[in-house]
C-alpha positions in Angstrom: -28.6 -5.2 14.2 -25.1 -4.9 12.7 -26.5 -6.2 9.3 -29.2 -3.5 9.2 -26.6 -0.7 9.9 -24.4 -2.0 7.1 -27.3 -2.1 4.7 -28.3 1.5 5.6 -24.7 2.8 5.0 -24.6 1.1 1.6 -27.7 2.9 0.6 -26.1 6.4 1.2 -24.9 7.8 -2.2 -21.3 8.9 -2.7 -21.5 12.7 -2.6 -18.0 13.1 -4.2 -19.3 12.3 -7.6 -21.6 15.3 -7.5 -18.9 17.8 -6.7 -17.9 19.6 -9.9 -15.6 22.5 -10.7 -17.2 26.0 -11.0 -17.8 27.1 -14.5 -16.6 30.4 -15.9 -20.1 31.9 -15.8 -20.3 31.2 -12.1 -16.9 32.9 -11.5 -18.0 35.9 -13.6 -21.2 36.3 -11.6 -19.3 36.1 -8.4 -16.9 38.8 -9.5 -19.7 41.1 -10.6 -21.6 40.5 -7.3 -18.4 41.4 -5.4 -17.7 44.5 -7.4 -21.3 45.6 -6.9 -21.0 45.1 -3.1 -17.8 47.1 -3.1 -19.4 50.0 -5.0 -22.3 50.0 -2.6 -20.0 50.1 0.3 -17.9 52.9 -1.2 -21.0 55.0 -2.1 -22.4 54.5 1.4 -19.3 55.1 3.6 -16.7 56.9 1.4 -17.2 60.5 0.2 -17.7 61.2 -3.4 -15.0 63.0 -5.5 -15.3 66.8 -5.4 -15.8 68.6 -8.7 -14.5 72.1 -9.5 -14.7 74.3 -12.6 -11.6 74.8 -14.7 -11.4 78.5 -15.5 -9.3 80.7 -17.8 -7.0 83.7 -17.3 -6.8 85.0 -20.9 -9.9 87.1 -20.4 -11.2 89.2 -17.4 -14.6 87.5 -17.6 -14.9 83.9 -16.3 -15.0 81.2 -19.0 -15.6 77.7 -17.7 -13.6 75.2 -19.7 -14.7 72.0 -18.0 -14.9 70.1 -14.8 -12.1 68.6 -12.8 -12.6 65.8 -10.2 -10.7 66.3 -7.0 -9.9 63.3 -4.7 -12.0 63.4 -1.5 -9.1 62.4 0.8 -7.2 65.5 -0.2 -10.0 68.1 -0.9 -12.8 66.7 1.2 -11.1 65.9 4.5 -12.6 66.5 7.9 -11.9 70.2 9.0 -9.6 70.0 12.0 -9.0 73.5 13.3 -6.8 72.3 16.0 -4.4 70.7 13.5 -4.4 73.9 11.4 -3.5 75.9 14.5 -0.6 73.5 15.4 0.8 73.8 11.9 0.6 77.6 12.0 2.3 77.7 15.4 5.0 75.4 14.2 5.7 77.5 11.1 6.0 80.6 13.3 8.2 79.1 15.8 10.7 77.0 13.8 12.3 80.1 12.3 12.1 82.2 15.5 15.3 83.0 17.4 15.2 84.9 20.7 18.0 87.4 21.2 17.1 88.2 24.8 20.3 88.1 26.9 21.1 88.8 30.5 24.6 89.0 32.0 25.8 86.7 34.7 28.0 87.8 37.6 31.1 86.9 35.6 30.0 89.1 32.7 29.3 92.2 34.8 31.8 95.0 35.0 33.6 95.3 38.4 33.1 93.2 41.5 36.6 91.8 41.6 37.4 93.1 45.0 36.0 91.7 48.2 33.5 94.4 49.5 34.5 94.0 53.2 36.6 91.7 55.3 35.3 88.2 56.0 35.4 88.7 59.8 35.3 91.5 62.3 32.5 93.8 61.1 29.5 91.6 62.1 28.2 91.7 58.5 27.3 88.9 56.3 30.2 87.5 54.3 30.4 88.3 50.6 33.0 88.0 47.9 31.7 90.3 45.2 29.2 93.2 44.8 28.1 91.6 41.4 26.5 88.6 43.2 22.9 88.0 42.0 21.6 89.0 45.5 23.1 92.6 45.1 21.4 95.4 43.3 23.2 95.9 40.0 24.6 92.4 40.2 24.5 89.6 37.7 21.4 87.5 37.0 21.3 83.8 37.5 19.2 81.6 35.2 18.3 84.5 32.9 17.7 84.3 29.2 20.8 83.6 27.0 21.0 84.4 23.4 20.7 83.2 20.7 17.9 80.8 21.7 16.4 78.9 18.8 12.8 77.7 19.1 13.0 75.1 16.3 11.1 71.8 16.6 9.7 69.4 14.1 6.0 68.7 13.9 5.1 65.0 13.5 4.8 63.9 9.9 1.1 63.0 10.0 0.2 66.3 11.5 2.0 68.2 8.7 0.2 66.0 6.1 -3.1 66.4 7.8 -2.7 70.1 8.0 -2.4 70.4 4.2 -5.4 68.2 3.5 -7.5 70.1 6.1 -6.6 73.5 4.8 -7.2 72.6 1.2 -10.6 71.1 2.1 -11.5 74.2 4.1 -10.6 76.5 1.1 -12.7 74.4 -1.3 -15.7 74.3 1.1 -15.6 78.1 1.5 -15.4 78.6 -2.3 -12.0 80.2 -1.9 -10.2 77.6 -4.1 -10.2 78.0 -7.9 -8.5 75.9 -10.6 -7.3 77.5 -13.8 -6.1 75.9 -17.0 -2.7 77.7 -17.0 -1.1 81.1 -16.1 -1.0 82.6 -19.6 -2.4 86.1 -19.8 -2.4 88.3 -22.9 -0.5 91.3 -21.4 2.1 92.1 -18.6 0.1 95.2 -17.5 -0.6 95.0 -13.8 -4.0 96.8 -14.3 -5.2 93.7 -16.2 -4.6 91.3 -13.4 -6.0 93.8 -10.9 -9.2 94.1 -12.9 -9.4 90.3 -13.3 -9.2 89.8 -9.5 -11.8 92.4 -8.9 -14.3 91.2 -11.4 -14.0 87.6 -10.2 -14.2 88.5 -6.5 -10.8 87.0 -5.8 -9.7 89.0 -2.9 -8.6 90.9 -1.0 -5.5 88.8 -1.4 -4.6 86.0 -3.9 -2.1 83.1 -3.8 -1.4 81.6 -7.2 0.3 78.2 -7.3 1.8 76.5 -10.4 3.6 73.1 -10.8 6.8 74.8 -11.8 8.9 77.6 -10.3 9.6 79.1 -13.7 6.3 80.8 -14.6 5.1 82.7 -17.7 6.7 86.0 -18.2 3.5 88.2 -18.4 2.0 87.1 -15.1 5.4 87.3 -13.4 5.8 91.0 -14.5 2.2 91.9 -13.9 2.2 90.6 -10.3 5.7 91.8 -9.4 4.5 95.2 -8.0 1.2 94.0 -6.5 1.7 93.3 -2.8 -1.5 91.3 -2.3 -0.9 88.8 -5.2 1.8 86.2 -4.8 3.1 83.4 -7.0 4.4 80.2 -5.5 5.6 76.8 -6.9 3.7 73.7 -5.8 6.6 72.4 -3.7 6.4 75.5 -1.5 2.7 75.2 -0.6 2.1 75.4 3.1 -0.7 75.9 5.6 0.5 79.4 6.8 0.5 80.8 3.2 -2.9 79.3 2.4 -4.4 81.0 5.4 -2.6 84.3 4.9 -4.2 84.8 1.4 -8.0 84.8 1.1 -8.1 83.1 -2.4 -6.1 80.1 -3.5 -5.7 79.7 -7.3 -4.2 76.4 -8.5 -3.3 75.5 -12.1 -4.7 72.2 -13.3 -1.2 70.8 -13.3 -0.5 72.0 -9.8 -3.8 70.4 -8.5 -2.9 67.1 -10.1 0.6 67.2 -8.6 -0.7 68.1 -5.1 -3.1 65.1 -5.3 -0.4 62.8 -6.4 2.1 63.8 -3.7 -0.4 63.8 -0.8 -2.0 60.4 -1.8 1.5 58.9 -2.1 2.4 60.0 1.4 -1.0 58.9 2.8 -0.4 55.4 1.4 3.4 55.0 1.6 4.6 51.7 2.9 7.7 53.2 4.7 5.6 55.5 6.9 7.4 54.1 10.0 10.5 56.0 8.8 8.6 59.2 8.7 7.6 58.7 12.3 11.2 58.4 13.5 12.6 61.2 15.7 13.8 64.1 13.6 17.6 64.5 13.2 19.3 67.7 12.0 21.9 65.6 10.2 20.0 63.0 8.2 23.1 61.1 7.0 
């Protein structure tokens, strides 16, 4: 029996000699197959980049100069109206200071003398007619001024508010991208006619990547109340909702994508989630 088992084992070939290193063609095929699977997954589960026309400002009529691709995580985000509302409420309240003020019994005029003796009259004992229980007396626990209503919205809600509002503007066809802000004249009638012919209205917010903007458009829009110029670092949810049409320069759109994508993928996000401190040092 033992001799038969040994003979059987000796007949089994050594499989180690058949193991060979993968060739370069096999590695290349594996990489191509993996890349194809990743592309299939992205096309199935991830949204495609949004495309928008790049327009001009040097003529009143629209001239389309080309297409620009916008990142879906910035301009095709899920519309969250609740997050937009929280951003608007935060922007209204963080600069609001209440000056409502009521006087306490110590701040009221008079009341220094005891109104009647402590004993002998059968009346309740009191020490001042400016006590809160008297008519014309001070008020306890009333409003005190100035009362700030400042608070800081969490970092991710502020970031999500920007992406949501930009996506809503693009979906409603209220977002336009222009090549630059160069216009041929500083006459305000030119910019008014341009806005009317392109149906940019009734109010327009123009955003550039720099706070020093071309002279002509600065002078032309200076006396128009419904057209405002803003640098890209001042872009916020409240202003985008206040104006019906949002106009971005190509450079501003690229910078917005760069900044938002950096913050969405930043590795030190835990620092942003820390409790806000007025003194950051």
